[in-house]
N, C-alpha and C positions, 0 to 999 in steps of 0.2 A: 848363726845366722837365724834359725827359724826360734831360737831358744829367746832373744834377743828383742826381735820382731812380735814375739808375742807377750813377752814380758812390758813391752812401749803400747803394744795392741791393746792389753787391757788398762794402763795404765790411763790413755787419756776414755778408754771406756767409761772410767769410774772419777777419774780425776773431779765432775765438778762437784761431788759430793763434799769437800771439804771449802770449797770456795764459793757454794751459794750464799750466802750470809751477804760475804764481799759483792759479791756483783749484784746481788738486790740492791746494797745499801748505793753502791755508784750511782745505778740506772735506776732510781728511786721505786723498787716494786719490791716485792712479797717476795718470800721465800718460796713459796706456793708455787706461785709466775716464774720465777726465777730458774724453779724445778724441771720444769717447761721444755730448759733447752738440753738437760740431758734425754727428754723424752723425744725429742726431733733431732738427737744426733742417732739414739735406736732408730726411730722410724726411720731414718736415711741406711742404715746400719739393715734392719729386718731387709728392705726392700730389696739391696742388690745383693745381700749375702748369697741368696735361691740365683743370680742370675750370672753370678761369676763363675761356678762350677762349672760350666761346661766349659768356655772359655782352657780353662787349669786343665781340664780333663782329655779335649781334644789337641792345644796349641803347645800344652807342658807350663808347668810350674814356676821359671824362671822369668818369664816375662809377666807374670801376674803377679808377682814378690813384690818386684821393682813396680810397676806401676802402683800398687797397693802403697807401699812405705813412702815413693815418690809424694804421689796426693795427700797423705796423711801429714808427713810434716812439713808441706809446705801451706797448707790450711792451718795445723795448730800455730806453725809460727804468727801466720797473718792473723788470725783471731787472737796474739799478745796485744794488737796495734787497734782493737776491732772502736769503733768512734761510738756506738749503742747497738740497746740491746736486736734490732734487727739483721744487722752486720754479722753481729758475734754467733745467733741462731745460723746464718748459713752458711757461714764455713763450718760451724758446728756439724750444719747437715753433710757438704765436704768431706771432716771427717771421716765421717760416718760410712761416704760411698768407699774412701781408700779402707777404712778397717776393716769392711766387707769382704777386703779379697782374702787379708792374712789369713784368719785361721782353717778355712775348709781349705786354702790351698796349702797350708801349711801339717796339716793332720792329712790329707791326702797325700803329701808327699813324704812324711812318715810311714803310710799304713804300705806305700810303695816297696820299701823295702825291708818289714816288720815281718815277719812270720803271722800267722793266724793265731797261733799260739798264744804271741807276746804280745800281739798288737795293744790288745785292752791294757794290760801294764806300759808301756811307752806312750799309750794315746795316756792314761794317769798322768806321767810323768811330768808330759809335754802337759798337763792342765796343771799340774802343781807346780811349775816353773809360768804357766800365767798368773795363775791366781795369787806368785808373790808378789806381782804388783800392789797387793793388796798390803803386804807385810811393808815393802821396803816403796813403791813408785807414790803412792797416800797419802802416806807418812810425811815424805821428803816434799809435795807437794804443798802439804798443811804448813812445813817447818818455814817454805818458801814463800808461800802466800805471807807467811807472819812478817816477814822479814821486810816484803819491799811490794805489798798485793798481791790481787790475784792474779795480774798479768804474767809476774816472772815467769813464775809455773810454765804457762804456756809455752815462752822463749827456750825453757830450756828442755821440754820437752819435746818441742819446735826440731833442734838443734840434733838433741842425740836421736831423733828420728831420720834425718838427713845424713849423719851420719854411719847411721845403718844401712844405708840406702846407697851410700860411697861402699862402704866395706862388704852387703852383698852383690854390687856392680861383678865388684872383681872376683869372691867367693863362691858365687851360687850356682851349682852343677850345671851345665849347659847340657841337659843331657834331655831324650825323649821326649815325647808329650805322655803319660801312662797309656793313653785311650789311645781307639785309631788314629791313622794319619790324615784322614780327612774328616774335617769337622765336621760334625755331627751337635746340635741344639734340642730343637725343640722334642724330640726323640728321648733325651736322656730325661726328662721331664715325666713325657708321658711314658717312660717303664717305671718309673719310680712311684707315681701316682696311681698307679695301677696297683699296688701292692699295699693292701689297707693294714697291717701293721705297722710300715712306715708313716704311713696318715698320722693313725693313732696315737704315734709313737710321739710324733711332733707336737700334736696339740697337749699330750701331756709335762711334755718338756717345755712348751711353753706358760703353763699353768706354775711348775716348780718355779722359773725365771721370774717369774711375775715377782711371786715374794724375796726370791734373792737377790731382786735386784731394786727394791721396796726399801732392804733392810740395808743396806752398804750405802745407798744414794742418800736416805732423809737420818742415818745414824749421827750425822756432824752433826746435824741443824738439832736432835735431838739433846745432843750431848751441850752442845751451846746455850740452846733451850733451859734445861730443867735444872743444869748444873752450873750454869754460867764461867766455863769454861770458855775461852779464847780459840782462834783458830788452831792457835801454835801449840797451845793443850791438849788439842784432840788426836795428834800427832801419834802419840803411844799409843791410848786407846785403839786407836786405828789400825796400828798395827797389829796390836793382840786379837783383835776379831780377824783380821787379815790373814793370819796365820790357819785362823780356823777354817780357811776357804784350801788352805795347802794341803791340811791335812786331810780334809774332806775327798780333794782331790785325788790324793794321794788312795787313800781308804778305793774310791771309788774305781779307780786301775786297777786294787787287787781282784775286785770283786766284777770288774768288765767282763770277766772271760766265765763266772761262775754259773752252773746252769739254775742258781736261784736269785740271780740277779736282779731281776724285777722285781721280787718280790723284798729282797733288800731297799730298791729303792724307794717302793711304797713306804714300811716300816719310817723311814728316816727323813721323807717330803711331811710328813703328817710330824716327828717328833720335833721337825725345826719350825713348819706353822704352828704348833703349839708352843714352843720356845718365845717365839716373835708376837705373840698375843701376850704372853705374861709378860715379856718385858718393856713392851710399850704401855701397858694397862698398870703396874704396878707402881713403877717408879721408885726401886729400890735405890742403896747407896752405888754412887758412880759406879763404883766396880765390879761390884753384882750385877748389873747392867755391863757390864764390859767381858764379865763367865759368862751368860746367857748369851750374849752376842755372839761371842765364840761359836758358842755349841750350836746357834741356829745357822751360822754362818756354814761351822763345818757339816753338820747332817745334810743339812740344802744344797752342799757342793757335790757332794758324792753319786748324786743323779747323771751329771753332765757328762763323764768320763762312759757313764754306763751308754749312754744313749749317743755317741758319738762312736762308740764304737757298734752297738748295735744298727749304727747307719751304713757303716763301713762293712759291716757280717749282708747286707740286703743289697749293697750294691754294685757289684761284678765289678766292670773297667770304669761307673762312674762313680767313685768313692768320691772327689771333688765336688759334684752337682749334689749329691746325698747329705755330706757334710753341712756345704753351702746350706740346703735346705733345711736341715737340722740348725745349722746356724741362724738361717733366718728366723726360726722358732722364737729362737734363744734373746736374740736382740728386740723380736717384737715383745716379748716378753718383758724386757727392760725398758721398752718404751710406755707398756702398759704397766709396769711395776712407778717408770717416772710419773705419768700424766694424772692415772687415777689416783695413788700414792698422794700428791697433790692435793687432789680434790677431796680426796679422805682427809687429807689434815689441814683442810679449810672448812670443813663439814664438820667435823669431831674431833680433831685434836690429833696424837699420835696415837692415843688410843685407838682410834677407828683406822689407823693404819695397821696396825697392828691385827684386829679383829678381817680389813682387807683380806692381809696378808694370808688367815691363816683359811677363810673363804677358799684362795686361790688351790694351794696345795692341798685342799679337799677334793675341790674336782679335779685335779691331777688324777688322786689316788683312785678317784673311781673308773676314771678313766681307763688307768694303769687297768683294776683287776677286771673289768669289763669287759674291754677290747684289745688291751695288746698282748700280743701273746710272742714266741719266740718264734727268729724267723722260718724256720722248717715247719712247725706246726700249722702259725698262722697263715704263710704262703698256704701250706698244704688245704 
């Protein structure tokens, strides 16, 4: 159930990419403006992801899982019938609220039952499942949209979310909360906020995810604009690029418990930012672009399992809160990548988007080299 929830959650987060052109056409706006739908979704995601963790830590994982799945399912299904751009934006913000509940709650549930030695690997596998949405979910979204327009993917994904909700109601364990039975809220944030390495880790993660989401958010539009492909024809290239996210997540899980994990993340982030800048600037043959995008997404995905494992290492009994706060920086990066990526696209074209992504990972690398340390060393 956790795997299904994470897969659908990430499909919802990224499904607007191949739909932007059709949505812009229907509502008589530009792709850059339509991209702000993703920014609005990520904004609500970023706001609520940190706020959900204490509920999960104090009241239990099951309640939060069911609430998130139900809210996402209803909002996505309703979005298929949105009469105008504003209603669609508000419904997608509702999906952001529901989606914010699922990853931190799921990762905390995993960390509750996995030993510290294997935690990084387990989180990496979970992130690999989540990233497989880019290989399967997003290409299927593109195919469905090519068959019957952008509304059909919302109908299908909404139905799958509600089916997962029903099965989770039957099968999700009814265990006790991981934290103390008395409800505590602000104390968990105060505890984590007092840890400097955790704060700087969130900032470094935020900068990296800006580049990651900007690439995935505007790649389909880039292929359509540059090579004249149709929405349906972007399905295979998006699947190939999405495979990079799966590979990167699995690699990140392997190094998440390594003593040099932070250095690995710095190098991989810089490599990814450079690849994105090259891809959007040179306009090579389409499959050369896809190959570069595959490599960029792969190395940009390495950091996320490491940051999640890093968060659980410092969190004690507030794991869902820590993962939620880290997830908030993740989705805030998605919001910035979508919004600022759209702004750079409007100002300077896709090459400006590539330069923007490179700048974001350079900031992340500087923060990690100057301020982020391993938990024991940093807290000391």
